[in-house]
N, C-alpha and C positions, 0 to 999 in steps of 0.2 A: 504494500500500500504506500502511496506517496501523498504528501500533503500538498494541497493547492491553496494558493493565496487567493482570496476573493476580492472582487471589486466592491465599491461602496454599497451595491445592491445585494450582495451575498454575505455569507458568513466569513469571518477572518480566516478560518482554517476549515478545510474540508478534506476528508479522506477519499481519494479516488481509488476505487478498487473495482475490478471487473469480476471478482469472485461472486458466486451466487450464495455460497455458504461460508460464514465467517465464525470462527471459534476464538473468542477473546478471554475465555474463562480463566486461563492460567497465565495470560500474557501480562506484561507490564505496561501495556498500552492504556493510556488514560482516556477517559471519555470527555469530550468537550462539546459545548452547544453547537448543533448543526453539523457534526462530524460526517454524517452520512446524507446530509441534505440533498434531496432530489436524485439520489443514486438509483438508477434504473435497473441495476444488475442484482443487487442483494435480495435474496429470498428468505434466508434463514440466518439468524444471528444468535450466538450465545455470548452474553455480556460478561465482563469480568466479575468474578465472585465477590471481590472486595469493594466494588463501587457502591457508594452510599446513595447515589442518585442516578436517575436516567435524565440527563440534562435537557434543558429546553431545546426544542427543534431537532433533537438528535436524529430522528428518522423522518422528519417532515418531508412530505412529497415522495417518499419511497413507495411508488405505486405497485411494485411487485413483491414487497415484503410480505411474507405469509406467516412466519413463525419466529417468535423471540423467546429466549430464556433469560429471565431477569436476574439481576444480582440477588444476594441473600435477603436483604431488607431495604429495598430502595424507596426513595420518594420519586415520584414521576413528575417531571417538570412540564411547564407550559408547552403545548403543541409538540410534545415529544414524538407522538405518533400521528400527528395531524396529516390527513390526506393519504394515509396508508390504506388505500381502498381494498387491497387484497388480504389484509391482515385477518387471519382466522384463529390463530392459536398463540396464547401467551402462557409460558410455563413459569411457575412460581416455586423456587427451590425451598423457601422457608416461610417468608412473610412479605408483607408489602406495607410501605408507610403511607404518606399522604399522596393523593393524586390530584394534580391541577385540573381545574374544571374543564379546560379545553384540551387536555392531553390526547384525547382520542377523537377530536372533532374531524368529521369527514370520513370516519372509519365505519365499518359495518357495526350495527348494533348487536349482532349476535356473535361477537368474538367469544371463543371458548377459552376459559381459563382452566389451567391444570395445576392442582396442588401436588407437587412432585416429592413430598416428604411424608413419611409416616408420623412425623412429629407435629404436623399441622392439624388443628381442629378445623376440618373443612367447613362446617356450618358457621363458625365464628369468622373465618376468612371470607366466606361468601357475604355475610352481613356487612363486614367492613368494606369490601370492594364495592358493594351495591350502594352503601352510604356515600362513599367517596365519589362514585360516578353519578349518582343520582338516578339510577335505573337498575332493573334486574339484569342478572348475568347468568350464563351457564358456567358452572364450576364442576370439574370432574376431580374425584379423589385419586389417590395414588393407584387404585385398582381400576381406574377408568369408569367408575360409576358416577352418574349424575347426582350431584348433591341437591337434595330437595330444600326448598325454602322453609324457614321456621317463621310462622306468623305470630 
């Protein structure tokens, strides 16, 4: 991957990469706002385990992005996934912090969330994400079972 300098209408740094699958889970690569902005190639990404945030605009406009594995307990920034119209699956290794109101603007409403740890209480996680997003979600537990809502 190489860094591109942006003009005044883009982000200061962008990562230009033609790979469709990117695994940053064990890398020392930092995440910065807009890093993958408008990348048309990326389809699946595993973010670094240590990252405490999914920065603003990280994947904004990545229209082919389908699947993301989040860090261990991230906050999700403004417009982090805005316009990711192909996004269908988000994997949550342990927990999720706050979610900016427009983090998923322009995405499908039926994104599937996956709780990928046996240490997660899926019903509590589902309630938290729904509260943060302001609407219902599909959450699947580690066995792949749909978690029912608790009213």
